C-alpha positions in Angstrom: 0.0 -0.1 0.0 2.7 2.2 0.5 4.3 2.0 -2.2 1.6 3.3 -4.2 0.5 5.9 -1.8 4.3 7.7 -2.0 3.0 8.4 -6.2 -0.4 9.5 -5.4 1.5 12.3 -2.8 4.4 12.8 -5.8 1.5 13.1 -8.4 -0.4 15.9 -6.3 2.2 17.8 -5.0 3.6 18.4 -8.5 0.1 19.5 -9.8 1.4 22.7 -8.1 4.0 23.0 -10.8 7.3 24.3 -10.9 7.7 27.5 -12.9 11.1 27.8 -14.2 11.5 29.7 -17.2 15.8 29.9 -17.9 18.3 26.9 -18.7 20.3 25.8 -16.0 24.3 25.1 -15.7 24.1 21.6 -15.5 21.8 21.6 -18.7 23.9 23.8 -21.6 27.6 22.5 -20.0 27.4 19.2 -20.4 25.5 19.7 -23.8 29.0 21.7 -24.6 31.8 19.5 -22.6 29.9 16.1 -23.8 27.3 16.0 -26.2 29.2 18.1 -28.3 32.8 18.4 -27.5 33.4 14.1 -27.0 30.4 12.6 -28.9 29.6 15.0 -31.6 25.9 15.4 -31.0 25.2 18.7 -31.6 21.4 18.9 -32.9 22.7 19.5 -36.4 21.5 16.5 -37.4 18.2 17.1 -35.3 18.8 13.9 -32.6 15.6 13.0 -30.9 15.9 13.8 -27.1 13.7 12.8 -24.5 13.5 14.7 -21.2 12.2 12.8 -18.7 10.1 15.1 -15.5 10.4 18.0 -18.0 8.7 20.6 -15.8 7.6 24.0 -17.8 10.1 23.5 -21.1 13.6 25.2 -20.2 15.5 22.6 -21.2 13.7 21.5 -23.8 13.4 25.1 -25.2 17.3 25.1 -25.0 18.0 22.0 -27.0 15.3 22.5 -29.3 17.3 26.0 -30.1 20.5 23.9 -31.3 18.2 21.7 -33.7 16.9 18.9 -31.7 14.3 17.1 -32.2 12.8 17.6 -28.6 9.7 15.7 -26.3 8.9 16.1 -22.7 7.1 14.2 -20.2 5.9 15.0 -16.9 3.6 14.2 -14.2 2.8 17.6 -13.5 -0.2 18.7 -15.6 0.4 22.3 -14.8 4.0 22.5 -16.4 3.3 20.2 -19.3 1.0 22.8 -20.6 3.0 25.2 -19.8 5.8 23.5 -22.5 3.1 23.5 -24.8 1.9 27.0 -24.7 5.6 28.2 -25.2 6.9 25.6 -27.7 3.6 25.8 -30.1 4.8 24.2 -33.0 5.7 21.2 -31.5 2.7 21.0 -28.7 1.7 17.0 -29.5 5.6 16.7 -28.2 5.0 16.4 -24.6 2.6 14.4 -22.8 1.4 13.9 -19.1 2.6 10.2 -17.6 1.1 8.1 -15.1 3.1 8.6 -12.0 3.7 4.5 -11.4 6.2 3.5 -13.7 6.2 0.5 -15.9 9.1 -1.5 -18.1 7.0 -1.9 -21.1 6.4 2.2 -21.2 7.6 3.9 -24.9 7.5 7.5 -25.3 6.6 9.1 -28.8 7.8 6.0 -30.2 11.2 5.7 -28.3 14.4 5.4 -30.2 16.1 8.1 -28.9 19.7 9.7 -29.3 19.7 11.6 -26.1 17.6 11.3 -22.8 17.9 13.5 -19.9 16.5 13.2 -16.6 17.4 16.6 -14.3 16.2 16.2 -10.9 13.7 13.9 -11.4 14.0 10.3 -11.1 15.3 10.5 -7.0 11.6 11.1 -6.5 11.2 6.9 -7.3 11.9 4.4 -4.9 14.4 1.1 -5.8 11.8 -0.6 -7.4 10.5 1.9 -9.4 13.7 3.8 -10.4 14.7 0.5 -11.9 11.7 0.0 -13.7 11.8 3.2 -15.1 15.2 3.5 -15.9 14.9 -0.2 -17.7 11.9 1.4 -19.8 13.8 4.3 -20.4 17.0 2.4 -21.8 15.0 -0.1 -24.0 14.0 3.2 -25.6 16.9 4.1 -26.5 19.2 3.9 -29.5 22.4 1.8 -29.4 25.4 3.8 -28.6 22.9 6.7 -27.4 23.4 8.8 -24.4 21.6 9.5 -20.8 22.6 12.4 -18.5 20.7 12.3 -15.2 21.0 13.8 -11.2 20.5 12.7 -8.4 20.0 14.6 -4.7 22.9 13.4 -2.4 22.5 13.6 1.6 24.6 16.6 1.4 21.9 18.4 0.2 21.6 19.2 4.2 18.1 21.2 4.3 16.3 18.0 2.9 18.4 15.2 4.2 18.1 16.7 7.5 14.1 17.0 7.9 13.6 13.5 6.5 12.9 9.9 8.2 13.0 6.8 6.5 10.1 5.5 4.5 10.7 2.4 2.7 12.8 0.9 -0.2 15.3 3.4 -0.5 12.8 6.2 -0.1 12.9 8.6 2.4 10.2 10.9 3.6 10.8 15.0 4.0 9.2 17.4 6.2 10.3 21.0 6.5 8.6 24.8 6.8 10.7 28.1 6.3 9.7 31.3 5.3 10.2 30.4 1.4 9.0 26.7 1.5 6.3 24.1 3.0 7.2 21.2 2.6 4.6 17.9 3.4 4.5 14.5 2.6 7.8 14.5 -0.2 9.5 11.4 -0.7 13.4 11.3 -2.2 15.6 8.6 -2.9 18.5 10.0 -1.9 22.3 8.4 -3.6 24.8 8.1 -0.6 28.1 8.2 -2.9 29.2 7.5 -6.5 29.3 3.7 -6.0 25.6 3.6 -5.0 25.1 6.0 -8.2 26.7 3.6 -10.3 24.7 0.8 -8.6 21.5 2.9 -9.4 22.6 3.0 -13.4 24.1 0.1 -14.1 22.5 -1.2 -16.4 24.5 1.6 -18.9 28.2 1.9 -19.4 29.7 4.9 -17.3 31.3 7.5 -19.2 31.2 10.3 -16.5 30.0 10.6 -13.1 30.1 13.8 -11.1 28.6 16.6 -9.1 26.9 19.8 -8.9 27.0 22.2 -5.8 25.3 25.4 -4.5 24.6 27.5 -1.6 22.5 30.4 -2.0 21.4 31.0 2.0 23.0 30.2 4.8 19.8 29.0 6.7 18.8 26.2 3.5 22.4 24.9 3.9 24.2 23.1 0.4 22.6 21.7 -2.4 24.3 18.8 -3.6 23.5 16.3 -6.7 25.5 13.7 -8.6 25.5 13.7 -12.1 25.8 10.3 -14.4 26.7 10.2 -18.4 25.9 6.9 -19.4 25.6 5.0 -22.6 23.4 2.4 -23.9 25.4 -0.6 -25.4 24.8 -4.4 -26.4 25.0 -6.8 -23.8 
């Protein structure tokens, strides 16, 4: 029962949407440093790209400007509507999806050259994360790339205000003058070995992290990054 309960609460929480108009550095830097410089994937061939947990589409607008054939999925209905409004010429490239993952899920026909999942996969339990990653892997072309970020316990405000829930999840609750967080569930990635274990169906290309601290009372935000490739077994 808990397993489905957390997904329902996730869905309810994200119906408030997340307004973010501008692409952030973890997106455009990985494009320049890895996709383009290392693999020659720059959008000039209209490579097919899926953003899992696309939010209001800031990352997709960036990749679209480079020439990529972009698609976005999210559980947040208001955010998908923002995507459609901001990119009306490809409004049919954005859909809301069921919060519950299935290994057989296919979005927009699959066959992706790039999949990004930026601050979105860590809302899934261990079992559900495995199902989602297998479904993503199945939809990727041979040799294609995935770029994903996962929250670390070094994200102090969230981890320090969490308790163990089940199956890799911790329940987070706190209140500040800026945020009210209730019934919020995160699958923290403890270290690089834990990161590699979660993404072990992919060949590791790079692992790293990004961190920020804008307010002393909110502590540090810390996310591991994983860049992997689909290769034949």
